[in-house]
C-alpha positions in Angstrom: -10.8 -14.9 21.4 -12.2 -16.2 18.2 -15.1 -15.8 17.9 -14.2 -12.0 18.0 -12.2 -13.2 15.5 -14.9 -14.4 13.4 -17.1 -11.3 13.6 -14.9 -9.0 12.0 -13.7 -11.8 9.2 -17.7 -11.8 8.5 -17.6 -8.0 9.2 -14.9 -7.8 5.7 -16.2 -10.9 3.7 -19.9 -9.1 3.8 -18.2 -5.0 2.9 -16.1 -7.0 -0.2 -19.6 -8.5 -0.5 -20.9 -6.1 -0.8 -18.3 -4.0 -2.9 -18.5 -6.0 -5.5 -22.2 -5.7 -5.9 -22.5 -2.6 -5.5 -24.8 -2.4 -2.8 -22.5 1.3 -1.6 -25.0 2.0 1.1 -24.5 -1.3 2.7 -20.4 -0.7 2.2 -21.1 2.6 3.1 -23.2 1.6 6.7 -20.6 -1.4 7.2 -17.0 1.0 7.5 -18.9 3.7 8.2 -18.6 2.6 11.5 -15.3 1.3 11.9 -14.1 5.2 11.4 -15.4 6.4 14.8 -14.5 3.9 16.6 -10.7 2.8 15.6 -8.1 5.6 16.6 -5.0 3.5 14.5 -3.7 5.6 11.6 -3.2 2.0 10.3 -6.6 0.8 10.3 -8.1 4.5 9.1 -6.0 5.0 6.1 -7.4 1.8 4.8 -11.0 2.6 5.9 -11.8 6.4 5.2 -10.7 6.2 0.7 -13.0 2.9 0.8 -15.7 4.9 2.9 -15.1 7.9 0.6 -15.0 5.7 -2.8 -18.2 4.5 -1.5 -20.1 7.9 -1.5 -18.3 8.4 -5.1 -20.1 5.9 -6.7 -23.6 7.4 -4.9 -22.4 10.4 -5.8 -22.1 11.9 -2.4 -19.1 14.2 -3.7 -19.1 16.4 -0.7 -19.9 13.1 1.9 -16.8 11.7 -0.5 -14.5 15.1 -0.3 -14.5 15.1 3.2 -13.8 11.0 3.8 -11.3 11.9 1.2 -9.4 14.5 3.6 -9.7 12.2 6.6 -7.8 9.6 4.9 -5.0 11.9 3.5 -4.1 12.4 7.2 -4.6 9.5 7.4 -2.0 8.0 5.3 0.4 11.3 6.0 0.2 10.1 9.9 1.6 6.3 7.5 3.9 7.8 5.7 2.7 6.9 2.7 1.8 7.8 -0.7 -0.7 10.9 -0.9 -1.0 11.7 -4.7 -4.2 9.6 -5.4 -5.8 10.7 -2.7 -4.8 14.4 -3.8 -5.1 14.1 -6.8 -9.3 12.9 -5.3 -9.6 15.8 -3.6 -8.5 18.4 -6.2 -11.1 17.3 -8.6 -13.7 17.4 -6.0 -12.8 20.5 -4.3 -12.9 22.1 -8.3 -16.4 21.0 -8.4 -17.4 23.0 -5.9 
């Protein structure tokens, strides 16, 4: 059990390190597979915005929009505020 926890912590630390180094492609590589493995809205409402932000930083607006839309779904399921995500979706949708 401790090796699984260690692996998760190492994975998260690598993602944080990559984000701070502005290596957004690596952030996507580390997080996107998790969005497909997770079933928990609690985890997904946290993961999708991070993936969306990384795509946005890379200028990949269509991919960012798709991930913000998924973030909205899971944020609503968690009964959390959606204002910021809705604003991002509106901005990206209006640029099309």
